C-alpha positions in Angstrom: -41.9 25.9 22.1 -40.1 28.8 20.6 -41.3 30.9 18.4 -40.3 33.9 16.4 -40.6 37.3 16.9 -43.4 39.2 14.5 -40.9 41.8 14.1 -38.7 39.4 12.1 -41.3 39.2 9.1 -40.4 41.1 6.1 -42.4 43.8 4.5 -44.2 42.1 2.3 -47.6 42.3 3.2 -50.3 44.1 1.3 -51.1 46.7 4.2 -54.9 46.7 4.2 -55.5 43.3 2.6 -57.3 41.7 5.1 -59.0 45.2 7.1 -62.6 44.2 8.1 -62.2 40.6 7.3 -62.5 37.5 9.7 -59.7 34.8 9.2 -60.4 31.3 10.8 -57.2 29.1 11.0 -58.1 25.3 12.4 -55.2 23.9 14.0 -54.2 27.6 15.0 -51.5 26.1 18.0 -49.9 23.9 15.8 -46.5 24.8 14.1 -48.1 25.9 10.7 -50.8 27.8 12.6 -48.6 30.5 14.6 -46.8 31.3 11.4 -50.0 31.7 9.6 -51.8 33.6 12.0 -49.3 35.9 12.3 -49.0 36.7 8.5 -52.8 37.1 8.0 -52.9 39.7 11.4 -50.0 41.3 9.7 -52.1 41.9 6.9 -55.2 43.1 8.7 -57.3 40.4 9.4 -58.8 39.4 12.9 -57.9 35.9 13.2 -60.1 33.1 14.9 -58.7 29.7 15.9 -59.4 26.1 16.6 -57.3 24.1 18.9 -58.2 20.6 20.6 -60.5 20.5 23.8 -58.3 21.0 27.1 -55.5 22.9 24.9 -55.3 26.5 26.7 -57.5 28.9 24.7 -57.8 32.7 24.6 -59.6 35.4 22.7 -61.0 34.3 19.6 -60.1 30.6 20.3 -62.5 27.8 20.3 -61.8 24.4 21.7 -63.3 22.0 19.0 -62.9 18.4 18.3 -63.4 18.7 14.2 -64.4 15.1 14.4 -67.7 16.5 16.5 -70.0 17.7 13.5 -72.2 19.8 15.8 -69.1 21.8 17.8 -67.6 22.3 14.5 -71.2 23.9 13.0 -72.0 25.8 16.3 -68.1 27.4 15.6 -68.5 28.2 12.2 -71.8 29.8 13.0 -70.1 32.2 15.5 -67.1 33.1 13.5 -68.5 33.7 10.4 -65.2 33.5 8.5 -64.0 35.5 5.3 -61.4 33.4 4.4 -60.4 30.1 6.1 -57.1 28.1 6.3 -57.5 24.4 7.5 -54.6 23.1 9.1 -55.8 21.0 11.8 -55.2 17.6 10.9 -52.8 14.1 11.7 -49.4 15.5 10.0 -46.8 12.9 11.3 -46.4 10.5 8.6 -45.0 7.8 10.7 -48.4 8.2 12.9 -49.4 4.7 14.9 -53.2 5.2 14.7 -54.0 5.1 11.3 -57.9 4.9 12.1 -57.5 8.0 13.7 -55.6 9.8 10.8 -58.4 9.1 8.4 -61.1 10.0 11.1 -59.6 13.6 11.6 -57.7 14.2 8.2 -61.3 12.9 6.3 -64.2 13.2 8.3 -63.2 16.2 10.2 -62.3 17.8 7.0 -65.9 17.1 5.9 -67.5 18.5 9.0 -65.6 22.0 8.3 -66.9 21.9 5.0 -70.5 20.8 5.7 -70.6 23.9 8.1 -68.7 26.4 5.7 -71.5 25.8 3.0 -74.5 26.0 5.5 -72.8 29.5 7.0 -75.3 32.4 6.7 -72.0 34.5 5.3 -70.2 32.8 2.5 -66.2 32.9 2.8 -64.3 34.2 -0.2 -61.5 31.3 0.2 -60.9 28.2 1.7 -57.7 26.9 1.8 -57.1 23.1 2.6 -53.7 22.0 3.7 -53.1 18.6 1.5 -49.5 17.0 1.2 -47.0 16.7 -1.9 -47.0 13.2 0.0 -49.9 12.2 -2.4 -47.5 11.9 -5.4 -45.7 9.4 -3.8 -42.7 7.9 -5.7 -43.1 9.9 -9.0 -40.6 9.0 -11.7 -40.2 12.8 -12.7 -37.6 15.2 -11.6 -39.9 18.1 -10.4 -43.5 17.2 -9.8 -46.1 19.4 -10.8 -49.9 19.2 -10.1 -50.3 17.4 -13.6 -48.3 14.1 -11.9 -50.8 11.3 -11.0 -51.1 10.6 -7.2 -49.6 7.5 -6.2 -49.7 7.7 -2.3 -47.1 5.3 -0.7 -48.2 5.6 3.3 -51.7 5.9 5.3 -51.0 9.7 5.7 -50.6 10.5 1.9 -53.8 8.3 1.2 -56.2 10.1 3.7 -55.0 13.4 2.5 -55.6 12.4 -1.1 -58.8 11.2 0.4 -59.5 14.5 1.8 -58.9 16.1 -1.8 -61.4 13.7 -3.5 -64.2 14.5 -0.7 -64.0 18.4 -0.8 -64.6 17.8 -4.8 -68.0 17.2 -3.6 -68.2 20.8 -2.3 -66.5 22.6 -4.7 -69.7 24.1 -6.4 -71.1 25.5 -2.9 -67.4 26.5 -1.5 -64.7 28.2 -3.0 -61.9 25.6 -2.3 -57.9 25.6 -2.8 -56.0 23.0 -2.7 -52.4 23.8 -1.0 -50.2 20.8 -1.6 -47.1 21.3 0.6 -43.8 19.9 0.3 -41.7 19.9 2.9 -41.1 22.8 5.3 -39.3 23.3 8.6 -38.5 26.3 11.1 -38.8 27.2 14.9 -41.3 25.6 17.0 -41.4 22.3 14.7 -41.5 18.9 16.4 -38.4 16.9 16.9 -40.0 14.0 15.2 -39.7 15.9 12.2 -36.4 15.5 10.3 -34.8 18.7 10.2 -35.7 19.7 13.9 -34.2 16.4 15.0 -30.9 17.0 13.4 -30.7 20.7 14.4 -31.6 19.9 18.0 -29.1 17.4 18.5 -26.1 19.7 17.3 -27.7 22.5 19.3 -27.3 20.1 22.2 -23.8 19.1 21.3 -24.3 15.5 21.0 -21.9 13.5 19.0 -23.9 11.0 17.6 -27.5 10.9 15.4 -29.7 8.1 14.5 -31.4 8.2 11.2 -33.2 6.3 8.7 -32.6 5.9 4.9 -29.9 8.4 4.1 -30.8 7.9 0.6 -33.8 10.4 0.8 -33.8 13.9 -0.7 -36.3 16.6 -0.2 -37.4 19.9 -1.3 -37.2 21.9 2.0 -39.0 25.5 2.5 -39.1 28.1 5.0 -42.4 27.6 7.0 -42.7 31.3 6.6 -42.1 31.2 3.0 -45.5 28.5 3.3 -47.3 31.0 5.2 -46.7 34.1 2.3 -47.9 31.8 -0.3 -50.9 30.9 1.6 -51.8 34.3 2.6 -51.6 35.1 -1.3 -54.2 32.2 -2.2 -56.4 33.6 -0.2 -56.4 36.9 -1.7 -56.0 35.7 -4.9 -58.8 33.0 -4.4 -58.3 30.6 -7.2 -61.3 28.5 -6.3 -60.9 24.3 -7.6 -57.4 24.6 -7.7 -54.6 22.7 -6.3 -51.2 24.2 -5.8 -47.8 23.0 -5.0 -46.0 25.0 -2.2 -42.1 24.2 -2.9 -39.1 25.7 -3.9 -38.2 23.3 -6.8 -34.7 22.2 -5.5 -34.5 19.3 -3.3 -31.4 18.4 -0.8 -30.3 15.0 0.6 -29.8 14.3 3.9 -26.0 14.4 3.7 -26.3 17.8 2.6 -28.6 18.7 5.1 -26.0 17.3 7.8 -23.2 18.9 6.6 -24.7 22.5 6.3 -25.9 22.0 9.9 -22.3 20.9 10.9 -20.7 24.0 9.2 -23.4 26.2 11.4 -22.4 24.3 14.6 -19.0 24.1 14.0 -18.0 20.2 14.7 -18.8 17.3 13.0 -21.8 14.3 14.1 -21.8 10.8 13.3 -24.3 9.4 11.7 -26.0 5.8 12.2 -28.7 4.5 9.9 -31.6 2.8 12.7 -33.6 0.0 10.7 -36.2 1.2 12.9 -36.5 4.3 11.2 -36.5 3.1 7.8 -39.8 2.6 6.1 -40.2 0.1 3.2 -42.2 2.4 1.3 -40.4 5.6 2.1 -40.7 8.2 -0.6 -36.9 8.6 -1.9 -37.2 12.0 -3.7 -39.6 15.0 -3.6 -39.1 17.8 -5.4 -41.8 20.4 -6.7 -42.6 22.7 -9.5 -44.0 25.8 -8.2 -44.8 27.6 -11.6 -48.9 27.5 -11.4 -48.1 28.8 -8.1 -46.4 31.9 -9.0 -48.4 32.2 -11.7 -51.1 33.2 -9.7 -49.7 34.6 -6.3 -46.1 36.7 -8.0 -42.7 35.3 -7.5 -42.3 34.2 -4.0 -38.5 35.0 -2.9 -37.7 31.4 -1.0 -35.2 31.8 2.3 -32.3 29.5 1.4 -32.2 26.3 3.4 -29.0 27.5 5.3 -30.8 30.5 6.6 -33.6 28.4 7.9 -31.1 26.1 9.4 -29.0 28.8 11.0 -32.5 30.6 12.4 -33.4 27.0 14.0 -29.8 26.4 15.4 -29.7 30.0 16.8 -33.3 29.6 18.7 
């Protein structure tokens, strides 16, 4: 998996912000975990993380299945984190095992919160990564946090269920709910939309099969998401939910045209009915006013720059 060198990060970190503090990231070896770990390390945190049993470990990394309640409790007792970023989840909307998705995303998250609430050292911020998918097909141009949830797939339902479950712990833990809209970057698996498109162009392929060409998404750069998460940990606005988004949506056609201009050639697009889901969320674009009111202005990386960065890896 290609990774971004840490020296590519802009000088936006408050030096000393995490000095002497321990950060726990569940799902450390996942796509987002890498960037959040780099962001927190640059801020001075000592970063601990969880990976699935059997994955390669290293210093401060624990092999833990979040569905194993006792193992989760033992890990938290050993780490005693000051801040937590809970990323571990089944994050692919079209995952074939719905039962596992609910077990990991809801029960696994509950095991973590239970362990944190019982820990000797209480964390100052516990960020849970939910998803903008919980909003479903909202009939507003820009979705803010007051839009009623209307999940349209099992993944979205599992994330909303996690949010409701987390409310049971908000009187004992400083929980922050993050609802990221779509985001991408180097290292994301090719079963996600942008990496699939970029990889086809990088290989020089002449044809690509896609699903619903009518969809439009609010795409952010994973590095911007990592910055937002770090700032939320520092601000610790517990008991609240925040959209992580840019406020601008891009159609699938725009994405393809942009990558074509970077690659210098056009690609033939074919719609494969197998990739079209009847409950597709057609448009997702978010309002990030609440987020920026708490963490300050975020300077989003333009989508063309994200796509160029992914193409040139």
